[in-house]
Structure formats: structure tokens, C-alpha cells
PyMOL Python script that loads the backbone (N, CA, C, O; Angstrom):
from pymol import cmd

cmd.read_pdbstr("""\
ATOM      1  N   MET A   1      20.121  30.961  18.385  1.00  0.00           N
ATOM      2  CA  MET A   1      21.901  30.511  19.147  1.00  0.00           C
ATOM      3  C   MET A   1      22.477  30.092  18.540  1.00  0.00           C
ATOM      4  O   MET A   1      22.054  29.213  17.790  1.00  0.00           O
ATOM      5  N   LYS A   2      24.139  30.613  18.530  1.00  0.00           N
ATOM      6  CA  LYS A   2      24.977  30.389  17.282  1.00  0.00           C
ATOM      7  C   LYS A   2      25.786  29.171  18.439  1.00  0.00           C
ATOM      8  O   LYS A   2      25.403  29.117  19.607  1.00  0.00           O
ATOM      9  N   LEU A   3      26.834  28.321  17.957  1.00  0.00           N
ATOM     10  CA  LEU A   3      27.537  27.137  18.073  1.00  0.00           C
ATOM     11  C   LEU A   3      28.554  27.814  18.141  1.00  0.00           C
ATOM     12  O   LEU A   3      28.836  28.784  17.437  1.00  0.00           O
ATOM     13  N   SER A   4      29.120  27.384  18.927  1.00  0.00           N
ATOM     14  CA  SER A   4      31.271  27.665  18.723  1.00  0.00           C
ATOM     15  C   SER A   4      31.583  27.089  17.892  1.00  0.00           C
ATOM     16  O   SER A   4      30.929  26.067  17.688  1.00  0.00           O
ATOM     17  N   ASN A   5      32.798  27.416  16.900  1.00  0.00           N
ATOM     18  CA  ASN A   5      33.152  26.976  15.946  1.00  0.00           C
ATOM     19  C   ASN A   5      33.584  25.434  15.974  1.00  0.00           C
ATOM     20  O   ASN A   5      33.948  24.867  14.944  1.00  0.00           O
ATOM     21  N   GLN A   6      33.529  24.872  17.059  1.00  0.00           N
ATOM     22  CA  GLN A   6      34.122  23.880  17.806  1.00  0.00           C
ATOM     23  C   GLN A   6      32.827  23.175  16.910  1.00  0.00           C
ATOM     24  O   GLN A   6      32.763  22.771  15.749  1.00  0.00           O
ATOM     25  N   HIS A   7      32.214  23.211  17.602  1.00  0.00           N
ATOM     26  CA  HIS A   7      30.780  22.300  16.844  1.00  0.00           C
ATOM     27  C   HIS A   7      30.042  22.421  15.750  1.00  0.00           C
ATOM     28  O   HIS A   7      29.165  21.627  15.411  1.00  0.00           O
ATOM     29  N   GLN A   8      30.593  24.083  14.769  1.00  0.00           N
ATOM     30  CA  GLN A   8      30.186  24.027  13.540  1.00  0.00           C
ATOM     31  C   GLN A   8      30.835  22.737  12.768  1.00  0.00           C
ATOM     32  O   GLN A   8      30.138  21.941  12.140  1.00  0.00           O
ATOM     33  N   MET A   9      32.116  22.640  12.880  1.00  0.00           N
ATOM     34  CA  MET A   9      32.683  21.947  12.198  1.00  0.00           C
ATOM     35  C   MET A   9      33.015  20.456  12.352  1.00  0.00           C
ATOM     36  O   MET A   9      33.948  19.842  11.834  1.00  0.00           O
ATOM     37  N   TYR A  10      31.780  19.873  13.413  1.00  0.00           N
ATOM     38  CA  TYR A  10      31.929  18.805  13.972  1.00  0.00           C
ATOM     39  C   TYR A  10      31.328  17.875  12.790  1.00  0.00           C
ATOM     40  O   TYR A  10      30.574  18.621  12.164  1.00  0.00           O
ATOM     41  N   GLU A  11      31.317  16.865  12.322  1.00  0.00           N
ATOM     42  CA  GLU A  11      30.764  15.317  11.535  1.00  0.00           C
ATOM     43  C   GLU A  11      30.925  13.970  12.050  1.00  0.00           C
ATOM     44  O   GLU A  11      31.873  13.189  12.129  1.00  0.00           O
ATOM     45  N   SER A  12      29.787  13.946  12.352  1.00  0.00           N
ATOM     46  CA  SER A  12      30.020  12.481  12.782  1.00  0.00           C
ATOM     47  C   SER A  12      30.635  11.352  11.963  1.00  0.00           C
ATOM     48  O   SER A  12      31.232  11.348  10.887  1.00  0.00           O
ATOM     49  N   GLU A  13      30.239  10.244  12.962  1.00  0.00           N
ATOM     50  CA  GLU A  13      30.993   9.036  12.235  1.00  0.00           C
ATOM     51  C   GLU A  13      30.399   8.702  10.790  1.00  0.00           C
ATOM     52  O   GLU A  13      30.959   8.632   9.696  1.00  0.00           O
ATOM     53  N   HIS A  14      28.997   8.512  11.189  1.00  0.00           N
ATOM     54  CA  HIS A  14      28.239   7.991  10.371  1.00  0.00           C
ATOM     55  C   HIS A  14      28.266   9.066   9.227  1.00  0.00           C
ATOM     56  O   HIS A  14      27.992   8.551   8.143  1.00  0.00           O
ATOM     57  N   THR A  15      28.426   9.921   9.184  1.00  0.00           N
ATOM     58  CA  THR A  15      28.304  11.233   8.420  1.00  0.00           C
ATOM     59  C   THR A  15      29.577  10.948   7.262  1.00  0.00           C
ATOM     60  O   THR A  15      29.517  10.844   6.036  1.00  0.00           O
ATOM     61  N   LEU A  16      30.786  10.867   8.252  1.00  0.00           N
ATOM     62  CA  LEU A  16      32.391  10.630   7.472  1.00  0.00           C
ATOM     63  C   LEU A  16      31.875   9.456   6.456  1.00  0.00           C
ATOM     64  O   LEU A  16      31.838   9.492   5.226  1.00  0.00           O
ATOM     65  N   PHE A  17      31.516   8.482   7.276  1.00  0.00           N
ATOM     66  CA  PHE A  17      31.627   7.008   6.643  1.00  0.00           C
ATOM     67  C   PHE A  17      30.637   6.942   5.366  1.00  0.00           C
ATOM     68  O   PHE A  17      30.839   6.183   4.419  1.00  0.00           O
ATOM     69  N   ILE A  18      29.524   7.847   5.459  1.00  0.00           N
ATOM     70  CA  ILE A  18      28.728   8.037   4.103  1.00  0.00           C
ATOM     71  C   ILE A  18      29.255   8.641   3.019  1.00  0.00           C
ATOM     72  O   ILE A  18      29.166   8.196   1.875  1.00  0.00           O
ATOM     73  N   LYS A  19      29.809   9.656   3.339  1.00  0.00           N
ATOM     74  CA  LYS A  19      30.809  10.645   2.180  1.00  0.00           C
ATOM     75  C   LYS A  19      31.838  10.031   1.764  1.00  0.00           C
ATOM     76  O   LYS A  19      32.220  10.316   0.630  1.00  0.00           O
ATOM     77  N   ALA A  20      32.558   9.057   2.509  1.00  0.00           N
ATOM     78  CA  ALA A  20      33.905   7.989   1.999  1.00  0.00           C
ATOM     79  C   ALA A  20      32.918   7.235   0.925  1.00  0.00           C
ATOM     80  O   ALA A  20      33.066   7.068  -0.285  1.00  0.00           O
ATOM     81  N   LEU A  21      31.899   6.855   1.773  1.00  0.00           N
ATOM     82  CA  LEU A  21      31.082   5.628   0.769  1.00  0.00           C
ATOM     83  C   LEU A  21      30.578   6.491  -0.637  1.00  0.00           C
ATOM     84  O   LEU A  21      30.805   5.835  -1.654  1.00  0.00           O
ATOM     85  N   LYS A  22      30.095   7.505  -0.835  1.00  0.00           N
ATOM     86  CA  LYS A  22      29.724   8.403  -2.291  1.00  0.00           C
ATOM     87  C   LYS A  22      31.139   8.479  -2.398  1.00  0.00           C
ATOM     88  O   LYS A  22      31.251   7.375  -2.931  1.00  0.00           O
ATOM     89  N   ALA A  23      32.071   8.803  -2.338  1.00  0.00           N
ATOM     90  CA  ALA A  23      33.013   9.064  -3.090  1.00  0.00           C
ATOM     91  C   ALA A  23      33.648   8.364  -3.291  1.00  0.00           C
ATOM     92  O   ALA A  23      34.435   8.781  -4.141  1.00  0.00           O
ATOM     93  N   ALA A  24      33.966   6.855  -2.850  1.00  0.00           N
ATOM     94  CA  ALA A  24      34.364   5.968  -3.551  1.00  0.00           C
ATOM     95  C   ALA A  24      33.381   5.276  -4.665  1.00  0.00           C
ATOM     96  O   ALA A  24      33.734   4.956  -5.800  1.00  0.00           O
ATOM     97  N   ASN A  25      32.193   5.127  -4.154  1.00  0.00           N
ATOM     98  CA  ASN A  25      31.212   4.597  -5.572  1.00  0.00           C
ATOM     99  C   ASN A  25      30.138   5.863  -5.277  1.00  0.00           C
ATOM    100  O   ASN A  25      29.309   6.043  -4.386  1.00  0.00           O
ATOM    101  N   PRO A  26      30.622   6.794  -6.660  1.00  0.00           N
ATOM    102  CA  PRO A  26      29.381   7.785  -7.535  1.00  0.00           C
ATOM    103  C   PRO A  26      28.079   7.363  -8.021  1.00  0.00           C
ATOM    104  O   PRO A  26      27.080   8.080  -8.068  1.00  0.00           O
ATOM    105  N   ALA A  27      28.151   6.296  -8.337  1.00  0.00           N
ATOM    106  CA  ALA A  27      26.909   5.773  -8.941  1.00  0.00           C
ATOM    107  C   ALA A  27      25.935   5.362  -7.799  1.00  0.00           C
ATOM    108  O   ALA A  27      24.746   5.269  -8.105  1.00  0.00           O
ATOM    109  N   ILE A  28      26.235   5.157  -6.766  1.00  0.00           N
ATOM    110  CA  ILE A  28      25.461   4.821  -5.610  1.00  0.00           C
ATOM    111  C   ILE A  28      23.895   5.457  -5.676  1.00  0.00           C
ATOM    112  O   ILE A  28      22.939   4.683  -5.737  1.00  0.00           O
ATOM    113  N   GLU A  29      23.729   6.719  -5.662  1.00  0.00           N
ATOM    114  CA  GLU A  29      23.153   7.889  -6.144  1.00  0.00           C
ATOM    115  C   GLU A  29      21.996   7.593  -6.720  1.00  0.00           C
ATOM    116  O   GLU A  29      20.851   7.459  -6.288  1.00  0.00           O
ATOM    117  N   ALA A  30      22.516   7.509  -7.833  1.00  0.00           N
ATOM    118  CA  ALA A  30      21.723   7.579  -9.000  1.00  0.00           C
ATOM    119  C   ALA A  30      20.411   5.837  -9.026  1.00  0.00           C
ATOM    120  O   ALA A  30      19.257   5.546  -9.338  1.00  0.00           O
ATOM    121  N   GLY A  31      21.617   5.223  -8.485  1.00  0.00           N
ATOM    122  CA  GLY A  31      21.237   3.771  -8.187  1.00  0.00           C
ATOM    123  C   GLY A  31      20.003   3.980  -7.070  1.00  0.00           C
ATOM    124  O   GLY A  31      19.069   3.179  -7.111  1.00  0.00           O
ATOM    125  N   GLN A  32      19.996   4.829  -6.282  1.00  0.00           N
ATOM    126  CA  GLN A  32      18.928   5.526  -5.175  1.00  0.00           C
ATOM    127  C   GLN A  32      17.758   6.152  -5.618  1.00  0.00           C
ATOM    128  O   GLN A  32      16.595   5.999  -5.245  1.00  0.00           O
ATOM    129  N   ARG A  33      18.254   6.895  -6.487  1.00  0.00           N
ATOM    130  CA  ARG A  33      17.272   7.473  -7.494  1.00  0.00           C
ATOM    131  C   ARG A  33      15.906   6.501  -8.016  1.00  0.00           C
ATOM    132  O   ARG A  33      14.732   6.564  -7.651  1.00  0.00           O
ATOM    133  N   GLU A  34      16.541   5.637  -8.966  1.00  0.00           N
ATOM    134  CA  GLU A  34      16.442   4.752  -9.541  1.00  0.00           C
ATOM    135  C   GLU A  34      14.952   3.232  -8.652  1.00  0.00           C
ATOM    136  O   GLU A  34      13.996   2.511  -8.938  1.00  0.00           O
ATOM    137  N   GLY A  35      15.945   3.707  -7.424  1.00  0.00           N
ATOM    138  CA  GLY A  35      14.989   2.974  -6.768  1.00  0.00           C
ATOM    139  C   GLY A  35      13.697   3.297  -5.923  1.00  0.00           C
ATOM    140  O   GLY A  35      12.741   2.604  -5.573  1.00  0.00           O
ATOM    141  N   ARG A  36      14.075   4.763  -5.711  1.00  0.00           N
ATOM    142  CA  ARG A  36      12.684   5.487  -5.351  1.00  0.00           C
ATOM    143  C   ARG A  36      12.043   5.649  -6.416  1.00  0.00           C
ATOM    144  O   ARG A  36      10.918   5.926  -6.001  1.00  0.00           O
ATOM    145  N   ALA A  37      11.987   5.667  -7.993  1.00  0.00           N
ATOM    146  CA  ALA A  37      11.033   5.803  -9.029  1.00  0.00           C
ATOM    147  C   ALA A  37      10.328   4.326  -8.961  1.00  0.00           C
ATOM    148  O   ALA A  37       9.109   4.195  -9.072  1.00  0.00           O
ATOM    149  N   LEU A  38      11.021   3.479  -8.811  1.00  0.00           N
ATOM    150  CA  LEU A  38      10.928   2.407  -9.340  1.00  0.00           C
ATOM    151  C   LEU A  38       9.480   2.347  -7.901  1.00  0.00           C
ATOM    152  O   LEU A  38       8.305   2.574  -8.187  1.00  0.00           O
ATOM    153  N   LEU A  39       9.864   2.065  -6.712  1.00  0.00           N
ATOM    154  CA  LEU A  39       8.772   2.202  -5.481  1.00  0.00           C
ATOM    155  C   LEU A  39       7.975   3.148  -5.548  1.00  0.00           C
ATOM    156  O   LEU A  39       6.778   2.872  -5.463  1.00  0.00           O
ATOM    157  N   TRP A  40       8.323   4.343  -5.694  1.00  0.00           N
ATOM    158  CA  TRP A  40       7.308   5.404  -5.139  1.00  0.00           C
ATOM    159  C   TRP A  40       6.828   6.330  -5.865  1.00  0.00           C
ATOM    160  O   TRP A  40       5.654   6.679  -5.751  1.00  0.00           O
ATOM    161  N   ASP A  41       7.776   6.945  -6.842  1.00  0.00           N
ATOM    162  CA  ASP A  41       7.477   7.903  -7.931  1.00  0.00           C
ATOM    163  C   ASP A  41       6.252   7.084  -8.593  1.00  0.00           C
ATOM    164  O   ASP A  41       6.544   5.959  -8.998  1.00  0.00           O
ATOM    165  N   LYS A  42       5.119   7.448  -8.727  1.00  0.00           N
ATOM    166  CA  LYS A  42       4.330   7.097  -9.560  1.00  0.00           C
ATOM    167  C   LYS A  42       3.467   8.024 -10.647  1.00  0.00           C
ATOM    168  O   LYS A  42       3.101   9.137 -10.269  1.00  0.00           O
ATOM    169  N   ALA A  43       3.177   7.624 -11.846  1.00  0.00           N
ATOM    170  CA  ALA A  43       2.470   8.575 -12.970  1.00  0.00           C
ATOM    171  C   ALA A  43       1.105   8.938 -12.135  1.00  0.00           C
ATOM    172  O   ALA A  43       0.503   8.269 -11.295  1.00  0.00           O
ATOM    173  N   SER A  44       0.912   9.861 -12.513  1.00  0.00           N
ATOM    174  CA  SER A  44       0.030  10.543 -12.515  1.00  0.00           C
ATOM    175  C   SER A  44      -1.620   9.318 -13.603  1.00  0.00           C
ATOM    176  O   SER A  44      -1.562   8.616 -14.613  1.00  0.00           O
ATOM    177  N   THR A  45      -2.810   9.681 -12.630  1.00  0.00           N
ATOM    178  CA  THR A  45      -4.149   8.540 -13.263  1.00  0.00           C
ATOM    179  C   THR A  45      -4.770  10.084 -14.113  1.00  0.00           C
ATOM    180  O   THR A  45      -4.786  11.285 -13.840  1.00  0.00           O
ATOM    181  N   THR A  46      -5.119   9.422 -14.980  1.00  0.00           N
ATOM    182  CA  THR A  46      -6.220  10.646 -15.434  1.00  0.00           C
ATOM    183  C   THR A  46      -8.232  10.376 -14.425  1.00  0.00           C
ATOM    184  O   THR A  46      -8.571   9.642 -13.496  1.00  0.00           O
ATOM    185  N   LEU A  47      -8.748  11.054 -14.989  1.00  0.00           N
ATOM    186  CA  LEU A  47      -9.903  11.098 -14.119  1.00  0.00           C
ATOM    187  C   LEU A  47     -10.699  10.066 -14.552  1.00  0.00           C
ATOM    188  O   LEU A  47     -11.405   9.579 -13.668  1.00  0.00           O
ATOM    189  N   PRO A  48     -10.829   9.431 -16.004  1.00  0.00           N
ATOM    190  CA  PRO A  48     -11.293   8.356 -16.091  1.00  0.00           C
ATOM    191  C   PRO A  48     -10.559   7.025 -15.641  1.00  0.00           C
ATOM    192  O   PRO A  48     -11.275   6.204 -15.069  1.00  0.00           O
ATOM    193  N   GLU A  49      -9.353   6.735 -15.806  1.00  0.00           N
ATOM    194  CA  GLU A  49      -8.805   5.863 -14.879  1.00  0.00           C
ATOM    195  C   GLU A  49      -9.414   5.684 -13.494  1.00  0.00           C
ATOM    196  O   GLU A  49      -9.606   4.574 -12.998  1.00  0.00           O
ATOM    197  N   GLN A  50      -9.702   6.816 -12.909  1.00  0.00           N
ATOM    198  CA  GLN A  50      -9.878   6.837 -11.195  1.00  0.00           C
ATOM    199  C   GLN A  50     -10.741   6.576 -11.033  1.00  0.00           C
ATOM    200  O   GLN A  50     -10.877   5.821 -10.071  1.00  0.00           O
ATOM    201  N   ASP A  51     -12.030   6.977 -11.830  1.00  0.00           N
ATOM    202  CA  ASP A  51     -13.099   6.369 -11.762  1.00  0.00           C
ATOM    203  C   ASP A  51     -12.959   4.899 -11.735  1.00  0.00           C
ATOM    204  O   ASP A  51     -13.218   4.282 -10.702  1.00  0.00           O
ATOM    205  N   LEU A  52     -12.464   4.152 -13.078  1.00  0.00           N
ATOM    206  CA  LEU A  52     -12.507   3.077 -13.394  1.00  0.00           C
ATOM    207  C   LEU A  52     -12.011   1.968 -12.413  1.00  0.00           C
ATOM    208  O   LEU A  52     -12.333   0.792 -12.585  1.00  0.00           O
ATOM    209  N   SER A  53     -11.097   2.437 -11.223  1.00  0.00           N
ATOM    210  CA  SER A  53     -10.275   1.868 -10.510  1.00  0.00           C
ATOM    211  C   SER A  53     -11.305   2.134  -8.647  1.00  0.00           C
ATOM    212  O   SER A  53     -11.264   1.522  -7.580  1.00  0.00           O
ATOM    213  N   ALA A  54     -11.890   3.040  -9.018  1.00  0.00           N
ATOM    214  CA  ALA A  54     -13.138   3.152  -7.832  1.00  0.00           C
ATOM    215  C   ALA A  54     -13.757   2.330  -8.008  1.00  0.00           C
ATOM    216  O   ALA A  54     -13.756   1.460  -7.138  1.00  0.00           O
ATOM    217  N   GLU A  55     -14.814   2.098  -9.479  1.00  0.00           N
ATOM    218  CA  GLU A  55     -15.839   0.659  -9.565  1.00  0.00           C
ATOM    219  C   GLU A  55     -15.076  -0.351  -9.339  1.00  0.00           C
ATOM    220  O   GLU A  55     -15.530  -1.218  -8.592  1.00  0.00           O
ATOM    221  N   SER A  56     -14.326  -0.451  -9.652  1.00  0.00           N
ATOM    222  CA  SER A  56     -13.462  -2.266  -9.454  1.00  0.00           C
ATOM    223  C   SER A  56     -13.227  -2.674  -8.368  1.00  0.00           C
ATOM    224  O   SER A  56     -12.756  -3.773  -8.075  1.00  0.00           O
ATOM    225  N   ARG A  57     -13.604  -1.627  -7.521  1.00  0.00           N
ATOM    226  CA  ARG A  57     -13.187  -2.150  -6.130  1.00  0.00           C
ATOM    227  C   ARG A  57     -13.812  -3.014  -5.370  1.00  0.00           C
ATOM    228  O   ARG A  57     -15.036  -2.891  -5.410  1.00  0.00           O
ATOM    229  N   ILE A  58     -13.309  -4.054  -4.520  1.00  0.00           N
ATOM    230  CA  ILE A  58     -14.101  -5.099  -3.863  1.00  0.00           C
ATOM    231  C   ILE A  58     -15.212  -4.111  -2.344  1.00  0.00           C
ATOM    232  O   ILE A  58     -14.561  -3.213  -1.811  1.00  0.00           O
ATOM    233  N   LYS A  59     -16.094  -4.227  -2.006  1.00  0.00           N
ATOM    234  CA  LYS A  59     -16.424  -3.304  -0.716  1.00  0.00           C
ATOM    235  C   LYS A  59     -15.754  -4.581   0.375  1.00  0.00           C
ATOM    236  O   LYS A  59     -16.015  -5.770   0.188  1.00  0.00           O
ATOM    237  N   GLN A  60     -15.218  -4.287   1.060  1.00  0.00           N
ATOM    238  CA  GLN A  60     -14.493  -5.030   2.510  1.00  0.00           C
ATOM    239  C   GLN A  60     -15.826  -4.602   3.427  1.00  0.00           C
ATOM    240  O   GLN A  60     -16.654  -3.702   3.291  1.00  0.00           O
ATOM    241  N   GLN A  61     -15.674  -5.532   4.304  1.00  0.00           N
ATOM    242  CA  GLN A  61     -16.395  -6.167   5.227  1.00  0.00           C
ATOM    243  C   GLN A  61     -15.617  -5.448   6.017  1.00  0.00           C
ATOM    244  O   GLN A  61     -14.444  -5.097   5.888  1.00  0.00           O
ATOM    245  N   ALA A  62     -17.064  -5.113   7.557  1.00  0.00           N
ATOM    246  CA  ALA A  62     -16.430  -4.109   8.516  1.00  0.00           C
ATOM    247  C   ALA A  62     -15.345  -4.961   9.315  1.00  0.00           C
ATOM    248  O   ALA A  62     -14.317  -4.335   9.571  1.00  0.00           O
ATOM    249  N   TYR A  63     -15.392  -6.119   9.698  1.00  0.00           N
ATOM    250  CA  TYR A  63     -14.391  -6.694  10.494  1.00  0.00           C
ATOM    251  C   TYR A  63     -13.852  -7.916   9.343  1.00  0.00           C
ATOM    252  O   TYR A  63     -14.585  -8.769   8.844  1.00  0.00           O
ATOM    253  N   VAL A  64     -12.343  -7.736   9.075  1.00  0.00           N
ATOM    254  CA  VAL A  64     -11.783  -7.812   8.037  1.00  0.00           C
ATOM    255  C   VAL A  64     -11.350  -9.226   8.551  1.00  0.00           C
ATOM    256  O   VAL A  64     -10.538  -9.827   7.847  1.00  0.00           O
ATOM    257  N   TYR A  65     -11.744  -9.761   9.567  1.00  0.00           N
ATOM    258  CA  TYR A  65     -11.007 -10.732  10.385  1.00  0.00           C
ATOM    259  C   TYR A  65     -12.162 -12.309  10.526  1.00  0.00           C
ATOM    260  O   TYR A  65     -12.085 -13.521  10.727  1.00  0.00           O
ATOM    261  N   GLN A  66     -13.241 -11.152  10.236  1.00  0.00           N
ATOM    262  CA  GLN A  66     -14.431 -12.295  10.683  1.00  0.00           C
ATOM    263  C   GLN A  66     -14.964 -13.214   9.424  1.00  0.00           C
ATOM    264  O   GLN A  66     -15.328 -12.718   8.358  1.00  0.00           O
ATOM    265  N   ASN A  67     -14.956 -14.513   9.681  1.00  0.00           N
ATOM    266  CA  ASN A  67     -15.488 -15.052   7.717  1.00  0.00           C
ATOM    267  C   ASN A  67     -17.000 -15.089   8.216  1.00  0.00           C
ATOM    268  O   ASN A  67     -17.301 -15.181   9.407  1.00  0.00           O
ATOM    269  N   LYS A  68     -17.988 -15.000   7.093  1.00  0.00           N
ATOM    270  CA  LYS A  68     -18.902 -15.263   7.498  1.00  0.00           C
ATOM    271  C   LYS A  68     -19.599 -16.916   6.343  1.00  0.00           C
ATOM    272  O   LYS A  68     -20.681 -17.441   6.607  1.00  0.00           O
TER     273      LYS A  68
END
""", "prot")
cmd.dss("prot")
cmd.show_as("cartoon", "prot")
cmd.util.cbc("prot")
cmd.orient("prot")
């Protein structure tokens, strides 16, 4: 389904705000990438490191909130 030219040219207020913000502060995207790298992008682990991590885990009881 093709949209009319009127709908193809539409940009929401939110999109215009983000574009203006990025134009005013070009370093904002670099900061976002640094934050993502800090929280989400993790270095891959080797098999010995994975084995050590699996061995060092403490087994969790079936119902976590019950004290024995």
C-alpha cells in the first residue's frame, strides 16, 4: 500500500525534537554508544572461564523466598 505524498513527508513532533536535539549537541550519540558499551556490550568469555563460572555458582533452592 502506497502512502500519499502528504503522509510520506510527515514527521512527528517527537522526531523533530530528537533531530533538533542531535543537531544542537552532536556528541550525544557518542555518549549513548559509550553507555551502551558500558552496560550491554560484554567481552566474550573463553571456555575455561565459562567452566569456572559454572562451577562457582551456588545452587539455588527450589523456592527462593522460603527460609530453611
